[in-house]
N, C-alpha and C positions, 0 to 999 in steps of 0.2 A: 526736090527743088528748093524747099525752104531751108533744109539743113545746109545745103550748098550755099544758099544766099546768106545764111547766118555766118557761115565760116568765111565767106568772101566779102563780108561787109555789106551785103545786100545789093551788090551791083546788078545782078540779073533782074531782081525786082525793080531796082531803080530805073533801069533802062526800059523795061517793058511796061511798068504799071504806074509810074509816076505821072501825076496829073499834068495835062498839057501846059497850062499857064505857068505853074511852078517850075516845070522842067525847062520851059523856054527861058525863064529868068535865070535858072541855075546854069543852064548851058551857056547862056549869054555871059554870065558873070564868072564862069569857070568854077562854080561852087558845087557841082553835082558830086564830084568825088569826095568832097568834104562832108556833104550831107550823108553820103553812104557810110563814111567813117563814123559820123556821129550816130547814125542809126545802129551800126554794129556796137558802138560803145554803150548806147542806151540798153540794147538787148543784153549785153554782157553784164551790165550793172543792175538793171531794174526789170529785165524781161522775165516773163513767166515761162515755166516749163509746160508749154501747151501739149506736149506729147503725153503728159500725165492724164489728160482728158480722154485719152484713147487707151484705156487699160485693156487687159486681156478680155476677150469676149466671154460672156457668162457661160457657166456650165448648163447644158441642156439635157433633158431627158429624151433619149432616143432608143432605149432598150425596151422591147416588148417582153412580156412574160414568157412567151414561147410555150404556152400551155396547150397540151394536146387533149383530145377527147378520149374518155374511157370507153373501151369496147370489150364486150364479153368475149373471152377466148374459149370458154367451155360451152358445151352444148346447152342451149337454153338460157345462157346468161344474157341479160337484156342488152341489145345493141341499139335499141331505139328508146326514146323517152317513153316511159310508162305513162299512160293517160287514165286508165281505169283498172282498178284492182278489186277483186272479190276475195276476201279472207274467209276460208271455209274451215271451221273449227270442229274437230271431232269431240263430241260430248258423250261418247259411249262409256259404259260402266267401267271399262279398264282404265280410263283416265283418272279414276279415283285412286289408283295405285300410287304409292309414295316413292319419292326419290329424295334422299337427304332430308327427311323430316317434313317435306311438303308433298301435297298431292300433285300429280302430273297436271291436273286441271288448274290448280292454283298457279303453277309455274307457267303453263301455256297462257292462262288469262293475263298474268302480269306482263309477259312478253308481248302479247297481242296488243294490250292497252298502250304499252310503250311504243310499239310500232305505229299504231294509229295516231298517237299524240305527236309523233315526230315526222310523220310522212309529209312530204311536200304538199302544201295546201292546194296546189293546182291539180293534184291527182284526185279523180273521183273514186270514191271508196264505198264498197258494200260488204255486208256480212251474211254468211250462210252458216247456220248451225245445223248439225246433223247428229242423230242418235241421242237427242236431248229429251225425248219423250219415251213413255213406256218404262220398261225395266230391262235389265240384262238377263232376266230369266226367260225361259222358253215361252212362258205364258204372256210375256210382254213384248215378244219379238215382233209380231205383226204391227203393233202400234208404234214401236220404236223404228221399224224399217220405213214406216210412212213419215217418220219425224224428220223431215228435211224442210227447212224453212229459211226463206230470205227474210231475216229479221230486220235488216236495214237495207233498203234499196240504194242503188248507187247514187251518190250525190257528193258534192264538193264542200258544202257549207257546214252543216250541223253534225259534227262528229261526237258531240256529247251524248246524243241518243245511242249511237253505236257503242260507245264506251259503257253506257249503262247496261246495254244488252250483255256485253262481255262480263260485267261485274256480277250479273245475276245468273249466268248459266251454270248448271251443275252437271257433273258426270252421271249418266243415267243408264242408257240402253245399249243397243247394238250399233253396227257400223255400216250404214247405207252409203258407202263412198261413191259408187257410180251415180246414184241419184243426186248426191251433193254436187258432183262435177256438172251434171246436166243442169241442175238448178242455177248454179253459178253462171253457166253459159247463157242462160235465158236473160240474164241481166245486161249482157253486152250488146253493142251495136255493130252493124255491118261496117267493115273498114277495109281499106286497101293496104293498110300497113300492118303486116304480121308482127305480133309481139307487143303492140302498144296496149293490149288488154291481157291481164294476167290473173290467173287463179293461184293463190297460195293456200295449199291444204296443209293443215297441221293435224297429224294423226299418229296414234300409237299402235296402229294395227291395220290389217288388210280388211277387205270387204267381207261382211258377215251376213248380208241380206240378199245373197244370190244375184247381185247385179254384176255387170262386167265393166269395171272402172277403166280397164285398158281401152276398150272400145269407146267408152264415153269420152275419154281424153283425146283419142284419135279423131273422133268426129268433131269435137270442139275445135281442135287445132286445124282441121281441114275445112271447116265451115266458113261462111262469109264473115264471121267475127274474128277469125284467124288468131284465136287466143292461145296463150302458152299456159300449160299446167305444170306448176312446180309443186313438188311434194317435200315437205319437211317431216321426216320420220322421227318420232320422238320415243326414245327408249324402246326400240323395236325388238321383239323376239327374233332370233337369228333367222328362223325359217320364213319370216314375213318380209324380210328386206328385199328379196328379189321381186316379190309381188308388187311392192310399192315402187321399186325402181322401174319396173316395166310400165307402170302407169305414167310416170314422169317422162319416160322415153317416148311413149306413144303420144303424149301431149306436147312433144318438142320442147320439153322443159328440163329442169334439173331435179335430181333427187339428192337431198341432203339429209344425212343421218346425224342427229344430235343426241347426246346422252344426258345432258343436264341443263339446268336453267341458263347458265352462262352461254352455252353453245346455241341454245334455242334463241335467246335474245340477240346474239351476234348474227345468226342466220337471217332473222327478220330484219335486223338493222341494215343488212347488206342487200335487202330486197330491191330497193330503189337506188342503190349506190351509184350506178353509172349515171342515171339521170341527174341526181343531185350533184355529183362531181362535175358533170358536163355543164350544167347550169351555173355552178359556182365558178368554173374556169372561165366561162363566157363573161359572167358578171365582173370577175376580177380584171379581165382583160379590158372590158369596157371602162371600168373605173381607172385603170392604169392609163388608157389612151386619153380619156377626157381630162383626167387630172394632170397628166404629163403635158398635154397640149396647152392647157390653161397655165401651168407653171412656166412653160417655155415662153408663152406670150407675155406673161408678167415679168419674167426675168429680162427678156429682150427689150420690152418697152421701158422698163425701169432703168436699165443700163443706158439706153439711148437718151432718155430724158436727163439723166445725170451728166452724160457727156456733153449734151447741148448746153446745159446750165453751166457746167465747168468752163467750157470754151468761151461762152458769152461773158462770164464773170472775169476770167483771166484776161481776155483781150480788152475788156472794159477797164480793168485796173491799169493795164499798160498804157492805154490812151489817156486816162486821167492823170497818170504820174508824169506824163511827158512835159507839161507846161512848167512844173516846178523844177524838174531836172534841167530843162533848157535854160531857165533863169540862172540856176546855179552854175551852168557851164558858160553863161554869157552869150548864148546863141541869138542871132537876130531872128526876126519874125519869119522871113522867107525860108531860112534853113529849118526853123522849127516846124513850119508848115510842111516842108518837104519830108522831114523825118516822120511827121504824122501820117502823111500819105503812104510812106513805106510801111508804117505800122498797120494801116488799113489794108494794104495789099497782103501783108503777112496774115492778118486775121481772115481775109477772104480766101487765101490759099488753104488755111486750116478748115474753113467751112467746106471747101471742096473735099478735103480729106474726111471730114465728118460724114459727108454724103456717101462717100465710098465705104466708110466704116459701117454706116447704117445699112447699105445695100448688102454688105457681106453678112451682117448680123441677121438680116431678114432671110437671106439665102440659107444660112445655117439653121435657122428656126424652121423654115419650110422643110428642109431635109430631115430634121429630127421628127417633126410632126408626121411626115410621110412614112417614116420608119415605124412609128407607133401605129399609124393607121393600117399599114400593111400587116402588122401582127394581128390587129383586130379583125381585118378582113379575112385573114387566114383562119383565125379561130372561129369566126362566124360561119365560114364555109364548112369547116370541119364539124361544127355543131349541126348544121343543116344536113350534112351527109349522114349523121347518125339517125336522123329522122327519115331518111330515104332508103337506108339499107334494107 
């Protein structure tokens, strides 16, 4: 309407919005058409480009991260967030053997300490040592086979004590693997969620104390603690691999064979990979949503504030410049007043456009925010699903 009015000398505005008293005078005197010509002339010479106040709408953030949840695809891979872990470390005499200039115990100790230090602080953690008493001679066998100890009960807070236990352990005796699995299971709580409680056994050999680790793992998995038993076989003799693989299978867990320090550390680092990845994905999505919505609100409100200020300043300058221009043109007061009312009508029309512009900006912001929220809701639901599998 306004562009048409500007092209036609303001006639539409003049006929519909000109004040009653001034219109009556002009109609009576035949000066209406002259006032509209003067209005058009003023806009052409001194008018502001009010359309500049309605620049392109701001860029909004409406893209979610689209992050999925990690799920284990192999048997025993964690598909639920891990809540409690017992690390069971073999301290039998064979762990004194060397790989690449280091003892297997030194390698296992360093990997376990790294694992403990970097494990999600929300996970409760305990430590079982086995085979760390007696000797690996027949005379020390009985003592060693009794040497299964929960040296650090499950807790979330103080991991420094657990690390000190790891630092002080030495490779000594035999391998009471079954008893170690049973001891680890006694540390867990009854739960309705299979797999949120996990035993990680690090060992370089099979049971040597006449226990039945396969049955121990099966009972633990099928008990009310619903635990998973994972076996990390370290530098295993070929004939013992199948034995430890059977233990992991019975415990509904995974059997991983590692040959050196790097592989052992990598296996332990992957222990809570799904939980950490899932929590990280959820946290990043939450940040993207909150930050995106805040940025959208700031961009929209800032743009609208600038548009309002621009329009107010531009129409104000037009109104202020009219008196001088009218004097220069020799216009009488009635015509000047009529041109002023046409300017007021022009400003009011642009205020209406500003309201429409504001409504469109808010609509676009709401749509962008909704897209971000939808991505967050989808990610949150997927994270909850991993806890309910």
